[in-house]
C-alpha positions as CSV (number, residue, x, y, z in Angstrom):
1,X,8.6,-5.3,12.5
2,X,8.3,-2.5,14.5
3,X,7.2,0.7,12.4
4,X,6.9,4.4,12.9
5,X,3.4,5.6,13.7
6,X,1.7,4.2,10.2
7,X,0.6,8.0,9.5
8,X,4.0,9.6,9.5
9,X,5.9,7.7,6.3
10,X,5.9,10.2,2.9
11,X,3.5,7.3,1.0
12,X,1.2,7.5,3.5
13,X,0.6,11.5,3.9
14,X,0.8,11.1,-0.2
15,X,-1.9,8.2,0.3
16,X,-4.1,10.8,2.3
17,X,-3.7,13.4,0.0
18,X,-4.7,11.5,-2.8
19,X,-8.0,10.4,-0.7
20,X,-8.7,13.7,0.4
21,X,-8.9,15.2,-3.4
22,X,-10.7,12.2,-4.4
23,X,-12.9,12.5,-1.8
24,X,-13.2,16.3,-1.8
25,X,-12.4,17.1,1.4
26,X,-12.4,15.3,5.1
27,X,-10.1,13.0,6.8
28,X,-10.0,9.4,4.9
29,X,-8.3,7.8,7.5
30,X,-10.4,9.3,10.4
31,X,-13.3,8.4,8.5
32,X,-12.5,4.9,8.1
33,X,-9.6,3.8,10.4
34,X,-9.2,0.4,9.1
35,X,-7.1,1.7,6.0
36,X,-4.1,2.3,7.9
37,X,-4.7,-0.8,10.0
38,X,-4.5,-3.0,6.8
39,X,-1.7,-1.3,5.4
40,X,0.1,-1.4,9.2
41,X,-0.6,-5.4,8.9
42,X,0.8,-5.5,5.3
43,X,3.8,-4.0,5.9
44,X,4.6,-5.8,8.9
45,X,3.6,-9.1,7.0
46,X,5.8,-8.0,4.4
47,X,8.8,-6.9,6.5
48,X,8.7,-3.5,5.1
49,X,7.9,0.1,6.0
50,X,4.9,1.8,3.7
51,X,8.3,4.2,2.4
52,X,10.2,1.0,1.4
53,X,7.0,-1.4,0.1
54,X,6.5,1.4,-2.5
55,X,10.2,1.6,-3.0
56,X,11.0,-2.1,-3.6
57,X,8.1,-2.1,-6.7
58,X,10.7,0.7,-8.8
59,X,13.1,0.2,-10.8
60,X,15.3,2.7,-13.1
61,X,16.9,2.2,-16.4
62,X,20.3,2.5,-16.2
63,X,20.8,4.6,-19.7
64,X,18.0,7.6,-18.6
65,X,17.9,6.7,-14.7
66,X,14.2,7.0,-15.3
67,X,11.9,5.2,-12.6
68,X,9.7,2.9,-13.7
69,X,7.2,0.4,-11.9
70,X,8.4,-3.4,-12.5
71,X,5.8,-5.8,-14.0
72,X,7.8,-8.8,-11.8
73,X,7.9,-7.0,-8.5
74,X,4.2,-5.9,-9.1
75,X,3.4,-9.8,-10.0
76,X,5.4,-10.6,-6.8
77,X,3.8,-7.9,-4.7
78,X,0.6,-9.5,-5.6
79,X,1.4,-12.7,-4.4
80,X,2.4,-11.3,-1.1
81,X,-1.4,-9.6,-0.7
82,X,-2.4,-13.3,-1.7
83,X,-0.6,-15.0,0.8
84,X,-1.3,-11.9,3.8
85,X,-5.0,-12.7,3.1
86,X,-5.2,-16.4,3.0
87,X,-2.8,-16.4,6.4
88,X,-5.2,-13.6,8.4
89,X,-8.1,-15.9,7.2
90,X,-10.6,-13.1,5.9
91,X,-13.1,-13.9,3.7
92,X,-15.6,-12.7,2.1
93,X,-16.6,-8.8,2.3
94,X,-13.9,-8.2,4.5
95,X,-10.9,-9.7,2.4
96,X,-12.0,-7.8,-0.1
97,X,-11.9,-4.5,1.9
98,X,-8.7,-5.3,3.3
99,X,-7.0,-6.0,0.1
100,X,-8.9,-3.1,-1.5
101,X,-7.0,-0.9,1.1
102,X,-3.4,-1.9,0.9
103,X,-4.6,-1.6,-3.4
104,X,-5.4,1.8,-3.0
105,X,-2.4,2.7,-0.6
106,X,-0.4,1.4,-4.0
107,X,-2.3,3.2,-6.7
108,X,-2.2,6.6,-5.1
109,X,1.4,6.1,-5.1
110,X,2.0,5.3,-8.4
111,X,1.5,1.3,-8.6
112,X,-1.2,0.3,-10.2
113,X,-2.6,-3.8,-9.4
């Protein structure tokens, strides 16, 4: 799957803003470019861009239109994360770091794993 520059997606911009606020400034992506690389790899693995990946985690209530995180979709996403790590062959600290990058992206956009 071909992605636009990863930092151009609205959900990635929101992630960066959340990280800057959490860190008290600086550029989290310049300081740790592996964050964007991890997310881009996971997006290619799932064949979804970051915004679509995030949107797939939510549903809307028919009666009210209220948006909410789907438990089933979140569980499916966790299985995809597990498979991605296994397929990439990462172990130990690198595997944990890569997974945490994707989890950080999701949590800063309202999806708690």
